[in-house]
C-alpha positions as a Markdown table, in Angstrom:
| # | Residue | x | y | z |
|---|---|---|---|---|
| 1 | Met | -8.1 | -114.1 | -82.6 |
| 2 | Ala | -4.6 | -115.6 | -83.1 |
| 3 | Trp | -3.4 | -114.0 | -79.9 |
| 4 | Ile | -6.1 | -115.8 | -77.9 |
| 5 | Arg | -4.9 | -119.2 | -79.3 |
| 6 | Ile | -1.3 | -118.3 | -78.4 |
| 7 | Ala | -2.4 | -117.2 | -74.9 |
| 8 | Leu | -4.2 | -120.5 | -74.4 |
| 9 | Val | -1.2 | -122.5 | -75.5 |
| 10 | Leu | 1.1 | -120.6 | -73.2 |
| 11 | Ala | -1.3 | -121.0 | -70.3 |
| 12 | Ala | -1.4 | -124.8 | -71.0 |
| 13 | Leu | 2.4 | -125.0 | -71.1 |
| 14 | Gly | 2.6 | -123.0 | -67.9 |
| 15 | Gly | 0.2 | -125.4 | -66.2 |
| 16 | Leu | 2.2 | -128.3 | -67.3 |
| 17 | Ala | 5.4 | -126.7 | -66.0 |
| 18 | Cys | 3.8 | -126.2 | -62.6 |
| 19 | Ala | 2.3 | -129.7 | -62.3 |
| 20 | Glu | 4.2 | -132.1 | -60.0 |
| 21 | Pro | 5.9 | -134.8 | -62.0 |
| 22 | Pro | 4.7 | -138.3 | -61.3 |
| 23 | Ala | 6.4 | -140.1 | -58.5 |
| 24 | Pro | 9.0 | -142.6 | -59.7 |
| 25 | Gln | 7.8 | -146.1 | -59.7 |
| 26 | Val | 8.7 | -149.6 | -60.9 |
| 27 | Ala | 7.1 | -150.8 | -64.1 |
| 28 | Glu | 3.4 | -151.1 | -63.8 |
| 29 | Gly | 2.3 | -154.6 | -62.8 |
| 30 | Arg | 5.7 | -155.5 | -61.2 |
| 31 | Glu | 4.7 | -154.7 | -57.7 |
| 32 | Ala | 3.3 | -158.1 | -56.7 |
| 33 | Ala | 6.3 | -159.9 | -58.0 |
| 34 | Leu | 8.7 | -157.6 | -56.2 |
| 35 | Leu | 6.8 | -158.0 | -52.9 |
| 36 | Glu | 7.2 | -161.8 | -53.2 |
| 37 | Ala | 10.8 | -161.5 | -54.1 |
| 38 | Leu | 11.5 | -159.5 | -51.0 |
| 39 | Val | 10.6 | -162.6 | -48.9 |
| 40 | Ser | 12.5 | -165.1 | -51.0 |
| 41 | Gln | 14.9 | -167.3 | -49.2 |
| 42 | Glu | 17.3 | -166.8 | -52.2 |
| 43 | Glu | 19.6 | -163.9 | -51.4 |
| 44 | Thr | 20.2 | -163.2 | -55.1 |
| 45 | Val | 16.5 | -162.9 | -55.7 |
| 46 | Gln | 16.0 | -160.4 | -52.9 |
| 47 | Glu | 19.0 | -158.4 | -54.0 |
| 48 | Ala | 17.8 | -158.2 | -57.6 |
| 49 | Ala | 14.4 | -157.0 | -56.3 |
| 50 | Leu | 16.0 | -154.4 | -54.1 |
| 51 | Ala | 18.2 | -153.2 | -56.9 |
| 52 | Glu | 15.1 | -152.8 | -59.2 |
| 53 | Ile | 13.2 | -150.9 | -56.5 |
| 54 | Glu | 16.2 | -148.6 | -55.8 |
| 55 | Ala | 16.8 | -147.9 | -59.4 |
| 56 | Ala | 13.2 | -146.9 | -59.9 |
| 57 | Gly | 13.3 | -144.8 | -56.7 |
| 58 | Asp | 9.9 | -146.2 | -55.8 |
| 59 | Ala | 9.1 | -144.9 | -52.3 |
| 60 | Arg | 6.0 | -147.1 | -52.0 |
| 61 | Phe | 8.3 | -149.9 | -51.1 |
| 62 | Ile | 9.5 | -148.1 | -48.0 |
| 63 | Ala | 6.4 | -149.6 | -46.1 |
| 64 | Pro | 7.3 | -153.2 | -46.9 |
| 65 | Leu | 10.9 | -152.7 | -46.1 |
| 66 | Ile | 10.0 | -151.3 | -42.7 |
| 67 | Glu | 7.7 | -154.3 | -42.2 |
| 68 | Leu | 10.5 | -156.6 | -43.0 |
| 69 | Leu | 12.7 | -155.0 | -40.4 |
| 70 | Arg | 10.0 | -155.7 | -37.8 |
| 71 | Val | 9.4 | -159.4 | -38.7 |
| 72 | Ser | 13.1 | -160.1 | -39.1 |
| 73 | Gln | 13.6 | -158.9 | -35.5 |
| 74 | Leu | 10.6 | -161.1 | -34.5 |
| 75 | Gly | 12.4 | -164.1 | -36.1 |
| 76 | Ile | 9.8 | -165.0 | -38.7 |
| 77 | Ala | 11.4 | -163.6 | -41.9 |
| 78 | Gly | 15.0 | -164.6 | -41.6 |
| 79 | Arg | 18.1 | -162.4 | -42.1 |
| 80 | Val | 18.5 | -163.0 | -45.8 |
| 81 | Ala | 19.6 | -159.8 | -47.4 |
| 82 | Tyr | 18.9 | -157.9 | -44.2 |
| 83 | Asn | 21.7 | -155.4 | -44.6 |
| 84 | Gln | 20.9 | -154.7 | -48.2 |
| 85 | Arg | 17.2 | -154.1 | -47.2 |
| 86 | Val | 18.4 | -151.5 | -44.7 |
| 87 | Ile | 20.7 | -149.8 | -47.2 |
| 88 | Thr | 17.8 | -149.6 | -49.8 |
| 89 | Leu | 15.4 | -148.3 | -47.2 |
| 90 | Glu | 17.9 | -145.5 | -46.3 |
| 91 | Arg | 18.5 | -144.6 | -49.9 |
| 92 | Leu | 14.8 | -144.5 | -50.8 |
| 93 | Ser | 13.9 | -142.4 | -47.7 |
| 94 | Gly | 17.0 | -140.2 | -47.3 |
| 95 | Glu | 17.0 | -141.1 | -43.6 |
| 96 | Val | 19.7 | -142.9 | -41.7 |
| 97 | Leu | 18.1 | -145.0 | -39.0 |
| 98 | Gly | 19.8 | -148.3 | -39.6 |
| 99 | Gly | 17.9 | -151.3 | -38.0 |
| 100 | Asp | 15.8 | -149.1 | -35.6 |
| 101 | Trp | 12.3 | -150.4 | -36.5 |
| 102 | Phe | 10.7 | -148.2 | -33.8 |
| 103 | Gly | 12.3 | -145.1 | -35.2 |
| 104 | Trp | 11.4 | -146.0 | -38.8 |
| 105 | Ala | 7.8 | -146.6 | -37.8 |
| 106 | Glu | 7.5 | -143.2 | -36.1 |
| 107 | Trp | 9.2 | -141.5 | -39.1 |
| 108 | Phe | 6.8 | -143.2 | -41.5 |
| 109 | Gly | 3.8 | -142.0 | -39.4 |
| 110 | His | 4.8 | -138.4 | -40.1 |
| 111 | Thr | 4.8 | -139.0 | -43.9 |
| 112 | Asp | 2.0 | -139.4 | -46.4 |
| 113 | Leu | 3.7 | -142.2 | -48.2 |
| 114 | Ala | 1.5 | -144.8 | -50.0 |
| 115 | Glu | 1.9 | -148.5 | -50.0 |
| 116 | Pro | 2.3 | -150.7 | -53.1 |
| 117 | Pro | -0.7 | -152.5 | -54.6 |
| 118 | Gly | -1.0 | -155.9 | -52.9 |
| 119 | Phe | 0.6 | -154.8 | -49.7 |
| 120 | Ala | -2.3 | -155.7 | -47.3 |
| 121 | Ser | -2.5 | -159.4 | -48.4 |
| 122 | Trp | 1.3 | -159.6 | -48.5 |
| 123 | Lys | 1.5 | -158.4 | -44.9 |
| 124 | Gly | -1.3 | -160.8 | -43.8 |
| 125 | Arg | 0.7 | -163.7 | -45.2 |
| 126 | Leu | 3.9 | -162.4 | -43.8 |
| 127 | Leu | 2.4 | -162.3 | -40.3 |
| 128 | Ser | 0.6 | -165.6 | -40.5 |
| 129 | Pro | 3.3 | -167.5 | -38.7 |
| 130 | Leu | 2.3 | -165.4 | -35.6 |
| 131 | Glu | -1.4 | -166.1 | -36.2 |
| 132 | Pro | -2.8 | -168.0 | -39.2 |
| 133 | Arg | -6.0 | -166.0 | -39.3 |
| 134 | Tyr | -4.0 | -162.8 | -40.0 |
| 135 | Ala | -3.9 | -163.9 | -43.7 |
| 136 | Glu | -7.7 | -163.9 | -43.7 |
| 137 | Ile | -8.1 | -160.6 | -42.0 |
| 138 | Leu | -5.5 | -158.5 | -43.8 |
| 139 | Thr | -6.5 | -158.6 | -47.4 |
| 140 | Asp | -6.4 | -156.2 | -50.3 |
| 141 | Asp | -10.1 | -156.2 | -50.9 |
| 142 | Ala | -11.0 | -155.1 | -47.4 |
| 143 | Pro | -12.1 | -151.5 | -46.9 |
| 144 | Thr | -9.7 | -149.5 | -44.8 |
| 145 | Arg | -9.6 | -146.1 | -43.1 |
| 146 | Ile | -5.9 | -146.4 | -42.1 |
| 147 | Arg | -2.6 | -147.2 | -43.7 |
| 148 | Val | -2.0 | -150.9 | -43.3 |
| 149 | Ala | 1.7 | -150.2 | -42.7 |
| 150 | Glu | 0.7 | -148.5 | -39.4 |
| 151 | Ile | -0.9 | -151.7 | -38.1 |
| 152 | Asp | 1.6 | -153.2 | -35.7 |
| 153 | Trp | 1.7 | -156.6 | -34.0 |
| 154 | Gly | 1.3 | -156.2 | -30.3 |
| 155 | Gly | 2.8 | -159.5 | -29.1 |
| 156 | Val | -0.2 | -161.8 | -28.8 |
| 157 | Pro | -2.3 | -163.8 | -31.3 |
| 158 | Ile | -6.0 | -163.4 | -31.7 |
| 159 | Asp | -7.6 | -163.5 | -28.2 |
| 160 | Gly | -4.2 | -164.2 | -26.8 |
| 161 | Ile | -5.5 | -161.8 | -24.1 |
| 162 | Pro | -8.8 | -163.5 | -23.5 |
| 163 | Pro | -11.9 | -161.3 | -23.1 |
| 164 | Leu | -14.4 | -161.9 | -20.3 |
| 165 | Glu | -17.8 | -163.1 | -21.5 |
| 166 | His | -20.7 | -162.2 | -19.2 |
| 167 | Pro | -18.4 | -162.4 | -16.1 |
| 168 | Glu | -19.8 | -163.4 | -12.7 |
| 169 | His | -20.7 | -160.6 | -10.4 |
| 170 | Val | -22.0 | -160.1 | -6.9 |
| 171 | Ser | -23.7 | -157.4 | -4.8 |
| 172 | Val | -21.8 | -155.2 | -2.4 |
| 173 | Ala | -22.7 | -157.6 | 0.4 |
| 174 | Gly | -20.9 | -160.4 | -1.4 |
| 175 | Ala | -17.8 | -158.5 | -2.4 |
| 176 | Glu | -15.5 | -159.8 | 0.3 |
| 177 | His | -12.6 | -159.9 | -2.3 |
| 178 | Met | -12.7 | -156.2 | -2.7 |
| 179 | Ser | -10.7 | -153.5 | -0.7 |
| 180 | Asp | -12.0 | -150.0 | -0.5 |
| 181 | Gly | -8.9 | -148.4 | -1.9 |
| 182 | Glu | -8.5 | -150.4 | -5.1 |
| 183 | Pro | -9.4 | -148.9 | -8.5 |
| 184 | Val | -12.4 | -150.0 | -10.5 |
| 185 | Phe | -14.1 | -149.0 | -13.7 |
| 186 | Gly | -17.5 | -147.9 | -12.7 |
| 187 | Val | -19.9 | -148.3 | -15.6 |
| 188 | Thr | -23.5 | -147.2 | -15.9 |
| 189 | Ala | -26.1 | -148.5 | -18.4 |
| 190 | Gly | -29.8 | -148.9 | -18.4 |
| 191 | Gly | -30.1 | -147.4 | -14.9 |
| 192 | Ala | -27.8 | -150.1 | -13.4 |
| 193 | Asn | -24.2 | -149.8 | -12.2 |
| 194 | Arg | -21.3 | -152.3 | -12.2 |
| 195 | Ala | -17.7 | -152.2 | -11.0 |
| 196 | Tyr | -14.9 | -153.9 | -13.0 |
| 197 | Pro | -11.7 | -154.1 | -10.9 |
| 198 | Leu | -8.7 | -152.9 | -12.8 |
| 199 | Arg | -6.6 | -155.8 | -11.4 |
| 200 | Ile | -8.9 | -158.2 | -13.3 |
| 201 | Leu | -9.3 | -156.1 | -16.5 |
| 202 | Asp | -5.5 | -155.6 | -16.7 |
| 203 | Trp | -5.4 | -159.3 | -17.7 |
| 204 | His | -8.3 | -159.4 | -20.0 |
| 205 | Glu | -8.7 | -155.9 | -21.5 |
| 206 | Leu | -12.3 | -156.6 | -22.7 |
| 207 | Ala | -15.5 | -157.6 | -21.0 |
| 208 | Asn | -18.5 | -158.4 | -23.1 |
| 209 | Asp | -21.4 | -158.1 | -20.7 |
| 210 | Thr | -25.1 | -157.0 | -20.3 |
| 211 | Leu | -25.9 | -154.2 | -17.8 |
| 212 | Gly | -29.4 | -152.8 | -17.3 |
| 213 | Gly | -30.6 | -154.9 | -20.2 |
| 214 | Ile | -28.0 | -153.2 | -22.5 |
| 215 | Pro | -25.3 | -155.2 | -24.3 |
| 216 | Ile | -22.0 | -153.5 | -23.4 |
| 217 | Ser | -18.3 | -154.0 | -24.1 |
| 218 | Leu | -15.8 | -152.5 | -21.7 |
| 219 | Ala | -12.7 | -152.1 | -23.8 |
| 220 | Tyr | -9.5 | -151.4 | -22.0 |
| 221 | Cys | -6.3 | -150.4 | -23.8 |
| 222 | Thr | -3.6 | -150.8 | -21.1 |
| 223 | Leu | -1.0 | -149.2 | -23.4 |
| 224 | Cys | -3.2 | -146.0 | -23.7 |
| 225 | Gly | -4.4 | -146.0 | -20.1 |
| 226 | Ser | -8.0 | -145.9 | -21.4 |
| 227 | Gly | -11.0 | -148.0 | -20.4 |
| 228 | Ile | -14.1 | -147.2 | -22.4 |
| 229 | Ala | -17.6 | -148.6 | -22.1 |
| 230 | Tyr | -19.4 | -149.1 | -25.4 |
| 231 | Asp | -23.0 | -149.9 | -26.3 |
| 232 | Gly | -22.9 | -153.0 | -28.5 |
| 233 | Arg | -26.1 | -152.0 | -30.4 |
| 234 | Val | -25.3 | -150.6 | -33.8 |
| 235 | Ala | -27.9 | -149.3 | -36.3 |
| 236 | Gly | -28.3 | -151.6 | -39.3 |
| 237 | Ile | -26.8 | -154.6 | -37.6 |
| 238 | Asp | -29.3 | -157.1 | -36.2 |
| 239 | Glu | -27.3 | -158.6 | -33.3 |
| 240 | Pro | -25.2 | -156.6 | -30.8 |
| 241 | Leu | -21.5 | -156.6 | -31.5 |
| 242 | Arg | -19.2 | -158.5 | -29.2 |
| 243 | Phe | -15.5 | -157.9 | -29.3 |
| 244 | Gly | -12.2 | -159.8 | -29.0 |
| 245 | Thr | -8.5 | -158.9 | -29.0 |
| 246 | Ser | -6.9 | -159.0 | -32.5 |
| 247 | Gly | -3.3 | -158.8 | -31.3 |
| 248 | Phe | -2.9 | -155.7 | -33.6 |
| 249 | Leu | -2.2 | -152.1 | -32.6 |
| 250 | His | -2.5 | -148.8 | -34.4 |
| 251 | Arg | -0.4 | -146.0 | -33.0 |
| 252 | Ser | 0.0 | -148.1 | -29.8 |
| 253 | Asn | -3.8 | -148.4 | -29.4 |
| 254 | Lys | -5.6 | -151.7 | -29.1 |
| 255 | Leu | -7.3 | -152.8 | -32.3 |
| 256 | Met | -10.2 | -155.0 | -31.2 |
| 257 | Tyr | -12.3 | -157.1 | -33.6 |
| 258 | Asp | -16.0 | -157.8 | -33.8 |
| 259 | Arg | -16.9 | -161.5 | -33.8 |
| 260 | Ala | -19.6 | -161.0 | -36.5 |
| 261 | Thr | -17.4 | -159.6 | -39.3 |
| 262 | Thr | -13.8 | -159.7 | -38.0 |
| 263 | Thr | -13.6 | -156.0 | -38.7 |
| 264 | Leu | -10.8 | -154.2 | -36.8 |
| 265 | Trp | -12.0 | -151.3 | -34.5 |
| 266 | Asn | -10.0 | -148.5 | -32.8 |
| 267 | Gln | -10.5 | -148.9 | -29.1 |
| 268 | Leu | -10.1 | -145.2 | -28.3 |
| 269 | Thr | -12.5 | -143.9 | -30.9 |
| 270 | Gly | -15.0 | -146.7 | -31.3 |
| 271 | Arg | -14.7 | -146.6 | -35.0 |
| 272 | Pro | -14.1 | -149.5 | -37.5 |
| 273 | Val | -10.8 | -149.0 | -39.3 |
| 274 | Phe | -10.2 | -152.1 | -41.4 |
| 275 | Gly | -12.5 | -154.8 | -42.7 |
| 276 | Glu | -16.1 | -155.1 | -43.8 |
| 277 | Leu | -17.7 | -152.5 | -41.5 |
| 278 | Ala | -14.9 | -149.9 | -42.2 |
| 279 | Gly | -16.7 | -149.4 | -45.4 |
| 280 | Arg | -19.8 | -148.0 | -43.7 |
| 281 | Glu | -19.4 | -144.2 | -43.5 |
| 282 | Gly | -20.1 | -142.6 | -40.1 |
| 283 | Leu | -20.3 | -145.9 | -38.1 |
| 284 | Glu | -19.2 | -145.4 | -34.5 |
| 285 | Leu | -20.0 | -147.1 | -31.2 |
| 286 | Ala | -21.9 | -145.1 | -28.6 |
| 287 | Leu | -20.1 | -144.4 | -25.4 |
| 288 | Leu | -21.6 | -145.2 | -22.0 |
| 289 | Pro | -20.8 | -143.4 | -18.7 |
| 290 | Ala | -17.7 | -144.8 | -17.0 |
| 291 | Val | -15.2 | -143.6 | -14.4 |
| 292 | Val | -12.0 | -144.8 | -12.8 |
| 293 | Ile | -12.8 | -144.7 | -9.1 |
| 294 | Thr | -12.0 | -146.5 | -5.9 |
| 295 | Trp | -14.3 | -149.3 | -4.9 |
| 296 | Gly | -15.0 | -147.6 | -1.6 |
| 297 | Glu | -16.3 | -144.4 | -3.2 |
| 298 | Trp | -18.1 | -146.2 | -6.0 |
| 299 | Lys | -20.1 | -148.4 | -3.6 |
| 300 | Leu | -20.8 | -145.4 | -1.4 |
| 301 | Arg | -22.3 | -143.4 | -4.3 |
| 302 | Asn | -24.0 | -146.5 | -5.8 |
| 303 | Pro | -24.9 | -148.9 | -3.0 |
| 304 | Glu | -27.0 | -151.1 | -5.4 |
| 305 | Thr | -24.0 | -151.7 | -7.6 |
| 306 | Thr | -22.6 | -155.1 | -8.6 |
| 307 | Val | -19.0 | -156.0 | -9.0 |
| 308 | Leu | -17.0 | -158.7 | -10.8 |
| 309 | Thr | -15.8 | -161.7 | -8.8 |
| 310 | Leu | -12.4 | -163.4 | -9.1 |
| 311 | Glu | -14.1 | -166.5 | -10.6 |
| 312 | Thr | -13.4 | -165.6 | -14.2 |
| 313 | Gly | -12.6 | -169.1 | -15.4 |
| 314 | Phe | -9.0 | -168.2 | -16.0 |
| 315 | Asp | -5.9 | -168.9 | -13.9 |
| 316 | Arg | -4.5 | -165.4 | -13.3 |
| 317 | Arg | -2.9 | -163.7 | -10.4 |
| 318 | Tyr | -5.4 | -160.9 | -9.9 |
| 319 | Glu | -3.3 | -158.5 | -8.0 |
| 320 | Ala | -2.5 | -154.9 | -8.7 |
| 321 | Gly | 0.3 | -154.3 | -11.2 |
| 322 | Gly | 0.6 | -157.9 | -12.3 |
| 323 | Pro | 1.1 | -157.7 | -16.1 |
| 324 | Tyr | 1.6 | -153.9 | -16.6 |
| 325 | Gly | 2.7 | -152.3 | -13.4 |
| 326 | Ala | 6.2 | -151.4 | -14.7 |
| 327 | Tyr | 4.7 | -149.8 | -17.8 |
| 328 | Phe | 2.2 | -147.8 | -15.7 |
| 329 | Ser | 5.0 | -146.5 | -13.6 |
| 330 | Ser | 7.2 | -145.6 | -16.5 |
| 331 | Arg | 7.3 | -142.4 | -18.5 |
| 332 | Asp | 7.9 | -144.2 | -21.7 |
| 333 | Lys | 5.6 | -145.8 | -24.3 |
| 334 | Leu | 6.1 | -149.3 | -25.7 |
| 335 | Phe | 5.1 | -149.0 | -29.4 |
| 336 | Pro | 5.5 | -146.4 | -32.1 |
| 337 | Val | 3.3 | -143.3 | -32.0 |
| 338 | Phe | 4.2 | -140.3 | -34.1 |
| 339 | Leu | 3.8 | -137.3 | -31.8 |
| 340 | Asn | 2.6 | -134.0 | -33.1 |
| 341 | Arg | 1.8 | -132.3 | -29.8 |
| 342 | Asp | 4.2 | -131.7 | -27.0 |
| 343 | Glu | 2.2 | -129.3 | -24.7 |
| 344 | Leu | 2.0 | -132.2 | -22.2 |
| 345 | Ala | 4.2 | -135.1 | -21.3 |
| 346 | Ile | 3.4 | -138.2 | -23.3 |
| 347 | Lys | 1.9 | -140.1 | -20.4 |
| 348 | Asp | 0.2 | -137.3 | -18.7 |
| 349 | Arg | -3.4 | -138.4 | -18.2 |
| 350 | Val | -6.1 | -136.3 | -19.8 |
| 351 | Phe | -9.8 | -136.4 | -19.9 |
| 352 | Gly | -11.1 | -135.9 | -23.5 |
| 353 | Leu | -14.5 | -135.1 | -25.0 |
| 354 | Val | -15.6 | -135.0 | -28.6 |
| 355 | His | -18.7 | -133.0 | -29.7 |
| 356 | Glu | -19.8 | -132.5 | -33.3 |
| 357 | Gly | -16.3 | -133.4 | -34.5 |
| 358 | Gln | -14.6 | -131.0 | -32.1 |
| 359 | Ala | -12.3 | -132.5 | -29.5 |
| 360 | Arg | -11.1 | -131.0 | -26.2 |
| 361 | Ala | -8.9 | -132.4 | -23.5 |
| 362 | Trp | -8.1 | -131.4 | -19.9 |
| 363 | Lys | -5.1 | -132.6 | -17.9 |
| 364 | Leu | -6.4 | -134.8 | -15.2 |
| 365 | Ala | -4.2 | -133.3 | -12.5 |
| 366 | Asp | -5.7 | -129.9 | -13.2 |
| 367 | Leu | -9.2 | -131.1 | -13.0 |
| 368 | Val | -8.5 | -132.9 | -9.7 |
| 369 | Glu | -6.9 | -129.7 | -8.3 |
| 370 | Ala | -9.9 | -127.6 | -9.4 |
| 371 | Lys | -12.5 | -130.2 | -8.4 |
| 372 | Val | -15.1 | -128.3 | -10.5 |
| 373 | Thr | -14.3 | -126.9 | -13.9 |
| 374 | Asn | -16.7 | -124.8 | -16.0 |
| 375 | Asp | -15.9 | -124.8 | -19.7 |
| 376 | Glu | -17.4 | -125.2 | -23.1 |
| 377 | Leu | -17.0 | -127.4 | -26.2 |
| 378 | Asp | -18.2 | -126.2 | -29.6 |
| 379 | Gly | -20.6 | -123.7 | -28.0 |
| 380 | Gln | -22.0 | -126.2 | -25.5 |
| 381 | Arg | -21.5 | -125.4 | -21.9 |
| 382 | Ile | -20.1 | -128.2 | -19.8 |
| 383 | Val | -19.1 | -128.7 | -16.2 |
| 384 | Leu | -16.5 | -131.3 | -15.2 |
| 385 | Val | -16.5 | -132.7 | -11.7 |
| 386 | Ala | -13.3 | -134.4 | -10.3 |
| 387 | Thr | -13.8 | -134.5 | -6.6 |
| 388 | Ser | -12.3 | -137.9 | -5.9 |
| 389 | Gly | -8.6 | -137.2 | -6.4 |
| 390 | Leu | -6.0 | -139.3 | -8.1 |
| 391 | Ile | -5.8 | -143.0 | -7.2 |
| 392 | Glu | -2.3 | -144.2 | -6.2 |
| 393 | Val | -1.6 | -147.9 | -6.4 |
| 394 | Glu | 1.1 | -150.0 | -4.8 |
| 395 | Gly | 1.4 | -153.3 | -6.7 |
| 396 | Phe | 3.7 | -156.0 | -7.8 |
| 397 | Asp | 4.7 | -156.5 | -11.4 |
| 398 | Glu | 5.5 | -160.1 | -12.3 |
| 399 | Arg | 8.7 | -159.1 | -14.1 |
| 400 | Ala | 9.8 | -155.9 | -12.4 |
| 401 | Gly | 8.7 | -156.5 | -8.8 |
| 402 | Pro | 7.2 | -153.8 | -6.5 |
| 403 | Val | 5.8 | -150.8 | -8.4 |
| 404 | Arg | 3.9 | -147.6 | -7.6 |
| 405 | Tyr | 1.7 | -145.8 | -10.1 |
| 406 | Asp | -1.4 | -143.7 | -10.4 |
| 407 | Ala | -4.4 | -145.4 | -12.0 |
| 408 | Gly | -6.2 | -142.2 | -12.9 |
| 409 | Gly | -9.2 | -140.7 | -11.2 |
| 410 | Ala | -12.9 | -140.1 | -11.6 |
| 411 | Val | -14.1 | -137.3 | -13.9 |
| 412 | Arg | -17.8 | -136.8 | -14.8 |
| 413 | Ala | -18.8 | -134.3 | -17.4 |
| 414 | Tyr | -22.3 | -132.8 | -17.9 |
| 415 | Ala | -23.8 | -130.7 | -20.6 |
| 416 | Thr | -25.6 | -127.8 | -19.2 |
| 417 | Ser | -27.2 | -124.4 | -20.0 |
| 418 | Glu | -26.0 | -123.1 | -16.6 |
| 419 | Ala | -22.7 | -121.3 | -15.9 |
| 420 | Gly | -20.6 | -120.8 | -12.8 |
| 421 | Phe | -21.1 | -124.2 | -11.0 |
| 422 | His | -19.0 | -124.7 | -7.9 |
| 423 | Leu | -18.7 | -127.3 | -5.2 |
| 424 | Gly | -21.6 | -127.8 | -2.9 |
| 425 | Pro | -21.6 | -128.5 | 0.8 |
| 426 | Asp | -20.4 | -132.1 | 0.1 |
| 427 | Asp | -18.7 | -134.0 | -2.7 |
| 428 | Glu | -22.1 | -135.2 | -4.0 |
| 429 | Ser | -23.6 | -131.9 | -5.1 |
| 430 | Leu | -22.8 | -128.7 | -6.9 |
| 431 | Leu | -24.2 | -125.2 | -6.6 |
| 432 | Asp | -25.1 | -123.1 | -9.6 |
| 433 | Ala | -24.5 | -119.3 | -9.9 |
| 434 | Glu | -27.8 | -118.7 | -8.0 |
| 435 | Gly | -26.8 | -121.0 | -5.2 |
| 436 | Gln | -29.3 | -123.7 | -6.2 |
| 437 | Arg | -28.2 | -127.3 | -5.4 |
| 438 | Trp | -27.6 | -129.9 | -8.1 |
| 439 | Gln | -27.1 | -133.6 | -7.2 |
| 440 | Ile | -24.2 | -135.4 | -8.9 |
| 441 | Thr | -25.4 | -138.8 | -10.3 |
| 442 | Glu | -23.9 | -141.2 | -12.8 |
| 443 | Glu | -26.5 | -140.3 | -15.5 |
| 444 | Ala | -27.1 | -136.5 | -14.9 |
| 445 | Leu | -26.8 | -133.5 | -12.7 |
| 446 | Val | -30.3 | -133.3 | -11.1 |
| 447 | Gly | -31.3 | -129.8 | -10.2 |
| 448 | Pro | -34.2 | -127.8 | -8.8 |
| 449 | Gly | -37.6 | -128.8 | -10.0 |
| 450 | Gly | -36.2 | -132.0 | -11.6 |
| 451 | Ala | -34.0 | -130.1 | -14.1 |
| 452 | Arg | -31.4 | -132.4 | -15.6 |
| 453 | Ala | -28.0 | -131.7 | -17.1 |
| 454 | Pro | -27.2 | -135.0 | -18.9 |
| 455 | Arg | -23.9 | -136.8 | -18.5 |
| 456 | Arg | -21.4 | -136.5 | -21.4 |
| 457 | Pro | -19.4 | -139.7 | -21.5 |
| 458 | Gly | -15.7 | -138.9 | -22.1 |
| 459 | Thr | -12.4 | -140.7 | -22.2 |
| 460 | Leu | -9.5 | -140.9 | -19.7 |
| 461 | Ala | -6.3 | -141.6 | -21.6 |
| 462 | Tyr | -2.6 | -140.9 | -21.8 |
| 463 | Trp | -1.9 | -137.7 | -23.8 |
| 464 | Phe | 0.1 | -139.5 | -26.5 |
| 465 | Ala | -2.8 | -141.7 | -27.3 |
| 466 | Trp | -5.5 | -139.0 | -27.2 |
| 467 | Gln | -3.5 | -136.6 | -29.5 |
| 468 | Ala | -2.7 | -139.4 | -31.9 |
| 469 | Phe | -6.3 | -139.8 | -32.9 |
| 470 | His | -7.5 | -136.2 | -32.1 |
| 471 | Pro | -4.5 | -134.2 | -33.4 |
| 472 | Glu | -6.6 | -130.9 | -33.6 |
| 473 | Thr | -7.8 | -131.2 | -30.0 |
| 474 | Ala | -8.0 | -128.0 | -28.0 |
| 475 | Leu | -6.5 | -127.6 | -24.6 |
| 476 | Pro | -7.4 | -125.0 | -21.9 |
| 477 | Arg | -5.4 | -121.9 | -22.0 |
| 478 | Arg | -2.8 | -121.6 | -19.2 |
């Protein structure tokens, strides 16, 4: 039996030899003191902390050092020991990016680096000169589904971009302020339809409203090119959720907050990511049908629609391109997003669907060219209808002057058991493989005998944004 004992000892030794050594760290319990030392106004205090972190080789402090780059450039952390911070950051990471915060943030996104204990509250206090409530929102005891280091400040305080609350609306007959060619978000809920002009939502990015008796929030991330209508009713929460702008971004996507709990939510996925409700597994807002379409076509298809007026209660120049026209016309993004997928250009518009955890996206230009696309997602047949074309806008950016850009285009997706749909005799109907006519409506394809193929709400967005949150998404074969 002695040989068995020897074998077990050798196996144990072999296991120890194969185990990864623990990551080098500062002495346990020193993290909080070092975080505070990093924001000291005494250069010698900062330099001593940096030397201790560097001697320990503690890569957890890469996150706060990148954060300090950002706030130093924003002018709220001073330049004390700035150069030494950069040197320590480069030595800890093995990268040479100097003071390029954008580059550091994208590099960090590709890593799985952890943050030191106490980082969330430290970051909240660090950013509090920008918005005092950040110290209350970013705390260590709040549940989180994302790394706090990837939460970026987008340039405004809480509700610095003011949402619309139950905005005024009129019927088609009263819509003298609207031109047929201008783009709108067309939203459907409770059997009712409403148009939200993009030239208004460009300035507000959120509209908390009620449509067809359903509380809705139209959440628009101008940076991601995505306007999404959400049902505010959530199981287990008594009152419908209403949202505001937090001023934070995650991978260049707007983080909105709910007014009930101040939880931060991802605008593109409808999921809570930081705060009280982020601790509830599986919580997700339900999508409602929405399209980007011209006012002329929307009112033609939906003559009973209402539309927002210009009487919002805010003094804004509601003209196309006002705040973001230059960005819409540019090929570049404004904030860090680490890119894994390069099959498409970063600001190609895509239409994305998610079903049972499976994601799929189609390039908008391809859908528009085909007009009708038959495909499937996770075994479910779907038909995508894009008969309206791309919407070209000529506008005026307040900083850049005249601009021209595309605002997207209408895509409607329907789940069906049929195959081989093609365009019917007009843009309002499809024909199935047997030649039977199906009417295109906002809620369903309506076929012979009252058969219905229900609408599958999807998301129109820039490719960089869609792939950042759906990295495993499938694209059609070319």
